[in-house]
Backbone as numpy.savetxt, mean C-alpha at the origin, in Angstrom:
# Nx Ny Nz CAx CAy CAz Cx Cy Cz
-5.51 -11.65 9.58 -5.33 -10.50 8.71 -4.67 -9.37 9.50
-3.92 -8.58 8.79 -3.25 -7.44 9.38 -3.55 -6.22 8.51
-3.51 -5.05 9.10 -3.72 -3.81 8.36 -2.42 -3.02 8.34
-2.12 -2.42 7.19 -0.92 -1.60 7.07 -1.27 -0.24 6.49
-0.52 0.75 6.93 -0.59 2.09 6.36 0.82 2.48 5.95
0.97 2.83 4.69 2.26 3.25 4.17 2.20 4.74 3.87
3.16 5.48 4.37 3.28 6.91 4.08 4.20 7.05 2.88
3.71 7.75 1.86 4.48 7.92 0.63 5.02 9.34 0.52
5.98 9.49 -0.38 6.42 10.84 -0.74 5.21 11.55 -1.34
5.18 12.86 -1.34 4.02 13.63 -1.80 3.59 13.20 -3.20
2.31 12.86 -3.33 1.75 12.51 -4.63 1.45 13.79 -5.39
1.79 13.81 -6.68 1.65 15.03 -7.46 0.51 15.01 -8.47
-0.06 13.84 -8.72 -1.15 13.79 -9.70 -2.12 12.66 -9.34
-3.40 12.84 -9.63 -4.39 11.81 -9.32 -4.13 10.48 -10.02
-3.49 10.51 -11.19 -3.22 9.24 -11.88 -2.21 8.39 -11.11
-1.41 9.03 -10.27 -0.48 8.29 -9.41 -1.25 7.32 -8.52
-2.39 7.78 -8.03 -3.21 6.96 -7.14 -3.60 5.65 -7.82
-4.00 5.73 -9.08 -4.43 4.53 -9.81 -3.28 3.56 -10.01
-2.10 4.07 -10.31 -0.93 3.21 -10.49 -0.55 2.51 -9.19
-0.57 3.27 -8.10 -0.22 2.71 -6.80 -1.25 1.68 -6.37
-2.52 2.01 -6.55 -3.60 1.09 -6.19 -3.45 -0.22 -6.94
-3.17 -0.16 -8.24 -3.00 -1.37 -9.04 -1.80 -2.18 -8.56
-0.70 -1.52 -8.24 0.49 -2.22 -7.77 0.22 -2.96 -6.46
-0.49 -2.32 -5.54 -0.81 -2.94 -4.25 -1.76 -4.11 -4.46
-2.78 -3.94 -5.28 -3.76 -5.01 -5.52 -3.14 -6.22 -6.19
-2.05 -6.03 -6.92 -1.40 -7.14 -7.62 -0.49 -7.98 -6.72
-0.28 -7.56 -5.49 0.56 -8.34 -4.57 -0.30 -9.47 -3.99
0.11 -10.73 -4.22 -0.65 -11.85 -3.66 -0.74 -11.75 -2.14
-1.95 -11.93 -1.61 -2.17 -11.86 -0.17 -2.80 -10.57 0.29
-2.83 -9.56 -0.58 -3.49 -8.29 -0.24 -4.98 -8.44 -0.51
-5.80 -8.03 0.45 -7.26 -8.02 0.27 -7.58 -6.85 -0.65
-7.88 -7.15 -1.90 -8.06 -6.12 -2.92 -9.16 -5.12 -2.60
-10.19 -5.57 -1.89 -11.31 -4.69 -1.56 -10.98 -3.65 -0.49
-9.83 -3.79 0.16 -9.48 -2.88 1.25 -8.42 -1.86 0.88
-7.94 -1.88 -0.34 -6.88 -0.97 -0.76 -7.45 0.44 -0.93
-6.86 1.40 -0.21 -7.29 2.80 -0.32 -6.05 3.68 -0.39
-6.00 4.50 -1.43 -4.91 5.46 -1.59 -5.48 6.85 -1.35
-4.89 7.58 -0.41 -5.31 8.95 -0.12 -4.35 9.92 -0.81
-4.87 10.64 -1.80 -4.06 11.63 -2.51 -3.67 12.77 -1.57
-4.62 13.26 -0.79 -4.39 14.40 0.09 -3.34 14.12 1.16
-3.33 12.88 1.68 -2.40 12.53 2.75 -1.19 11.73 2.29
-1.16 11.37 1.01 -0.07 10.54 0.46 0.11 9.26 1.28
-1.01 8.57 1.54 -0.97 7.32 2.30 -1.71 6.22 1.56
-1.28 4.99 1.81 -1.94 3.80 1.29 -2.30 2.93 2.48
-3.55 2.50 2.55 -4.00 1.61 3.61 -4.58 0.35 2.96
-4.30 -0.81 3.56 -4.79 -2.08 3.02 -4.69 -3.16 4.08
-5.45 -4.24 3.87 -5.35 -5.42 4.73 -4.65 -6.51 3.94
-3.93 -7.36 4.66 -3.21 -8.44 3.99 -3.13 -9.68 4.87
-2.96 -10.82 4.22 -2.82 -12.10 4.89 -1.34 -12.30 5.21
-1.01 -12.34 6.49 0.38 -12.46 6.93 1.04 -13.77 6.51
0.23 -14.77 6.17 0.80 -16.04 5.70 1.26 -15.95 4.25
0.80 -14.92 3.53 1.10 -14.80 2.11 2.02 -13.64 1.76
2.01 -12.59 2.55 2.83 -11.42 2.24 3.07 -10.59 3.50
3.78 -9.50 3.35 3.99 -8.56 4.46 4.00 -7.14 3.90
3.98 -6.18 4.78 3.90 -4.78 4.37 5.14 -4.35 3.59
6.29 -4.89 3.92 7.52 -4.53 3.20 7.45 -4.97 1.74
6.87 -6.13 1.48 6.72 -6.60 0.10 5.84 -5.65 -0.70
4.78 -5.16 -0.07 3.89 -4.20 -0.74 4.64 -2.89 -0.97
5.39 -2.44 0.03 6.19 -1.22 -0.13 7.17 -1.36 -1.29
7.79 -2.53 -1.41 8.73 -2.77 -2.51 8.03 -2.67 -3.86
6.79 -3.18 -3.95 6.02 -3.12 -5.20 5.73 -1.67 -5.57
5.44 -0.84 -4.58 5.17 0.58 -4.84 6.45 1.29 -5.27
7.54 1.00 -4.59 8.81 1.64 -4.94 9.30 1.21 -6.32
8.98 -0.02 -6.70 9.38 -0.54 -8.01 8.77 0.28 -9.15
7.59 0.86 -8.92 6.97 1.67 -9.98 7.30 3.16 -9.82
8.21 3.47 -8.89 8.75 4.82 -8.81 8.21 5.74 -7.73
7.54 5.19 -6.72 6.98 6.03 -5.65 7.64 5.67 -4.32
8.48 6.54 -3.77 9.16 6.25 -2.51 8.20 6.08 -1.33
8.45 5.06 -0.53 7.69 4.81 0.70 8.52 5.35 1.86
7.94 6.27 2.62 8.68 6.92 3.70 8.57 6.18 5.02
7.42 5.52 5.26 7.26 4.77 6.51 6.20 3.69 6.34
6.28 2.68 7.22 5.35 1.55 7.22 4.84 1.37 8.63
3.51 1.28 8.77 2.91 1.03 10.08 1.91 -0.11 9.93
1.98 -1.10 10.82 1.03 -2.22 10.79 0.35 -2.36 12.13
-0.84 -2.93 12.08 -1.62 -3.20 13.30 -2.42 -4.47 13.08
-2.24 -5.45 13.95 -2.95 -6.72 13.81 -4.44 -6.52 13.98
-5.20 -7.21 13.14 -6.66 -7.18 13.22 -7.13 -8.44 13.92
-8.13 -8.32 14.75 -8.66 -9.50 15.44 -10.09 -9.73 15.05
């Protein structure tokens, strides 16, 4: 498993968090229980199975619903 943190453009409403959370959880390979969207910091953190997906795929899913991803950071979990 790997952990990723995505920095988003500034979130403007709390309902944005729910849309982003749903988009991330719908990506196969994302551990749904680990998805966390921070409204205050405009960040998304989640764990994912590297055999099934990658952080860029998740970023693409977020951008597809209209939220720009500014940066991607990953760190392997042991």
